[in-house]
N, C-alpha and C positions, 0 to 999 in steps of 0.2 A: 194744351199743355200735359203730357202725360202723367199718369196716378203717382211715378215715383218723385218726378219734381215737385209735383202737389203736396205730397207728404214733405218732402224736404223742407220745402218754404212754410210749412205747416209747424215743423219740428223747431226750425231757425225761429220763429214767433214765440214758441213757447220758453226757448231758452232764453231770448230777449225780455219775455214778459218778467221773468224771475227777477231780473237787475231791476226792472221799471218796480214792480209789487214791494222789493225791499227799498228802495231811495224813495218812494211815494209811503213806505210803512203802511200798507195795504197788505197786511199778511193774508187776509180772506181771499185775495187772487193767487194765494199759493195752492188754492183747489183747481185753478187752470192750470197749473204748472206740475203738479205731483199727484202720484195715485195715493189713496188714503192709508196703503200700507209702504209708503217709502220708506226705503232705508238710505241715509243720509250721513255720509262719512266725511267730515272737514278735517283735516291736518291742519289748517290754519286756526281753527277753532278748538282743537285737540279733543273733539267731541265727536260722538256721533249720534243719531237717533234714529228710531224705529217706530214710525206712525207719524201720520201729518199732522194732526192736534199736537203732539209733543215736540216737534220741530217747529212749529208754528209758534206757538208761546216761547220756546225757547229764543227763538230769533226776533221774535218781538221784544222781549225782555232784554236781549244784548242790544239790539240797535236804540232801544230808547235811553240807554246810557251815552249815546253819542249826541253831538250838538246837529253832525251832517254827517253824510255819506254818499259816495258815488260810487256805484259797481258798474263797469264796464265790460259787456260781454264781446268778443271779437274771433275771427277768424274760424267761423262754426265749418265744421267737417260732419256729414251725417251720412251714415248707410243704413239703408231700409232693407228689411226681408220679411216680407207679409206684413204681418202684424206686430212685429217687434222692429226694435231699431237701436243703434247705437250712434250717440254723437260726442263730439270733442269739441271743447272750445277754450279759449283763452279768456282769462278775465285778470282785471284790475279792479283793486278796492281801496279806494280813498276812505279813512276812517277820522273824523275829526272829533275830539273832546276837548275843548277849550279849557278845562280844570286839570288836565293830565299834568302833572308836575315833570319837567323835562320837555316840553313843546306839546303842540296840539294835535299835531298829525302823524299818521302812519300810512303807508302806502304798501301794498303787498300786491305781487302779480303771480299768477298760478294758472291752473287749470282745472276743467269741470271735463269727467268722464261719466257719461250718462247712457244708462240703458232705459229705453222708452219703449211702453206699449200703446196701442191704439185702444182706446176705450170708446163706448158707445158717446161720450162728450169728446172726444178728440185724442191727440198723443198727448200720453203723461210720462213725466220721468217716474220711473218704478225705483232706480236704484242712483245715487249719485256718490261720484267721489270727487273730493275737492283738495288738491295738493296745492302746498306753496313752493314756487320755485326761486321768487327773491322778495326782499321787503328794505325798506328804508324808512327814515325817521323814529318816532319816539315808541319803543316796544309796549310802552304802560298803555297806549291810548287803547288798545283793545282788551285789556286785562282787568276793567272794572267790575266784571261777573265774575264769579269763580267757578260757575258751571262750566265755560268757557277757558280752557287751559291752553292758550294758544301754544302751538309747538312754532318757533321761530325757525328751525333748522330747514334750510332750503337746499335742494339739490337741484339739479339739472334734469331735463324731460329725458335726456338721453340715459340718464341713470334708471328713471320708472321704464323705459323702454327695455333696456338691458334685463333687468330683474323680472319681467314679464308682467309688470303692473299695471299695463295700461289696455285696459277691454276693448277699445276703439281700435289699438293697432293690432290686438289679437283676432278680431274679427275682421278686419280688412285683409289677413295675411296667411288666414288658415283656409 
């Protein structure tokens, strides 16, 4: 197996570990996914974080308000350029809060547009942009924590592409 393929497999593992860490509520595993100076921009949360500690604390607090959640990562595309890489993947996010007035579940679908770097510990996400493409269910489910101000506006992936707002697309076409 050549080195590029090994790198792509390792990066795909990091992308999938993120969803596992979230759903297991093992935010300590974020150390294996993100750099310490990660920039995380999450449209569905209506928020952004600079730095791993702040990101971990916020996500732990938000997910603690939910009874259950399932994050699915799929369709990973990876472009490696030496010790830097870009990845694109789709995600589904099922959030369940039984006490939510209007129904207990919300399902979002979107994407992650990631910039990664090779570290001594392996590949880590240095910058993550997450955007919502569609959603259904009760929009009050993801709103119990005010730090997260969910942006429920959804656009098509083609809209982000036309606006030049997809780092992965830029990297593979220039």
